[in-house]
C-alpha positions in Angstrom: 5.2 54.0 14.2 2.0 52.9 12.4 4.0 51.7 9.4 6.4 49.7 11.6 3.5 48.1 13.4 1.8 47.3 10.1 5.0 45.7 8.8 5.3 43.5 11.9 1.7 42.5 11.5 2.1 41.5 7.9 5.3 39.6 8.7 3.5 37.7 11.5 0.6 36.8 9.2 2.9 35.7 6.4 4.9 33.5 8.9 1.8 31.9 10.2 0.5 31.2 6.7 3.8 29.6 5.7 3.7 27.4 8.8 0.1 26.3 8.1 0.9 25.6 4.5 4.0 23.5 5.4 1.8 21.5 7.9 -0.8 20.9 5.2 1.8 19.8 2.7 3.3 17.4 5.2 -0.1 15.9 6.1 -1.1 15.5 2.4 2.2 13.7 1.7 1.7 11.3 4.6 -1.9 10.6 3.4 -0.7 10.1 -0.2 2.2 7.8 0.7 0.5 5.6 3.2 1.2 1.9 2.4 -1.5 0.4 4.7 -3.2 -2.6 3.2 -2.8 -6.3 2.3 -0.2 -7.1 -0.4 0.6 -10.1 -2.5 4.3 -10.4 -2.7 6.2 -12.2 -5.5 9.8 -13.1 -4.6 12.3 -14.2 -7.3 15.7 -15.8 -6.6 18.4 -14.6 -8.9 21.5 -15.9 -7.0 21.9 -19.1 -5.0 20.1 -22.4 -4.6 16.9 -21.2 -3.0 13.5 -21.9 -4.5 13.2 -19.8 -7.7 9.9 -18.1 -6.6 7.9 -17.5 -3.5 4.4 -16.1 -3.1 3.3 -14.6 0.2 0.9 -12.1 1.6 1.8 -9.3 4.0 -0.1 -6.8 6.0 0.9 -3.1 6.4 -0.7 -1.2 9.2 0.6 2.2 10.3 3.7 1.4 8.3 4.4 -1.8 10.3 4.7 -5.0 8.3 3.5 -8.4 9.4 2.6 -11.8 8.0 -0.9 -12.7 6.8 -2.7 -16.0 7.2 -1.1 -19.4 7.6 2.4 -19.0 6.3 5.7 -20.7 7.3 7.5 -17.3 7.4 7.2 -14.3 9.6 7.5 -10.8 8.2 8.5 -7.9 10.3 9.7 -4.4 9.7 8.4 -1.1 8.4 7.6 1.1 5.4 8.4 4.7 6.1 6.1 7.6 5.1 8.6 8.3 2.3 8.1 4.8 1.0 11.4 3.2 2.1 11.2 -0.5 2.9 13.1 -2.1 5.8 11.7 -5.6 6.3 13.0 -9.1 7.4 11.4 -12.4 6.5 12.2 -15.3 9.0 11.5 -18.9 8.1 12.8 -22.2 9.7 15.8 -20.4 11.4 16.8 -18.4 8.2 16.4 -14.7 7.6 16.2 -12.6 4.5 16.5 -8.9 4.6 14.4 -6.8 2.2 15.0 -3.3 0.8 13.1 -1.2 -1.7 10.5 1.4 -2.3 6.7 1.6 -2.1 4.6 4.1 -4.1 0.9 4.2 -5.1 -0.2 0.7 -3.9 2.8 -1.3 -5.1 6.5 -1.8 -4.2 9.6 -3.5 -5.5 13.2 -4.0 -4.5 15.9 -6.5 -3.7 16.4 -9.1 -1.0 19.3 -11.2 0.3 19.8 -13.9 2.8 23.2 -14.5 4.4 21.9 -17.7 6.1 20.7 -19.3 2.9 23.3 -17.7 0.6 20.6 -16.4 -1.8 19.5 -13.1 -3.2 17.0 -11.7 -5.7 14.2 -9.3 -6.3 10.6 -8.8 -5.1 7.4 -7.1 -6.1 4.3 -6.4 -4.1 0.8 -5.3 -5.2 -1.9 -4.1 -2.9 -4.8 -6.5 -2.7 -7.1 -4.6 -0.3 
């Protein structure tokens, strides 16, 4: 009986330790992958008749993306804890969808606009 009780106690302690370790790893990952800050975004057109380059700033707070300052475009969307980008830029009735990845204070990916018939790439670097 004592051996069975001891085995159950050890199993419970090990299960609790594993759960605590998993929670700590998840919290550390979220803290490491946070993209919050102000970013300078450089956008390049590779297809279509859009301007060849655009330069804007965005803000990321709690994973939510928004525009910064006086800009003719509006940015909205999110960056997940894993770094996946899902953002849209709207300007003068046009929309461009943005996809890509963020890691360690920078991001990059592709964009396309069905309303302007253009596409290209983007890169963002944390400014603050």
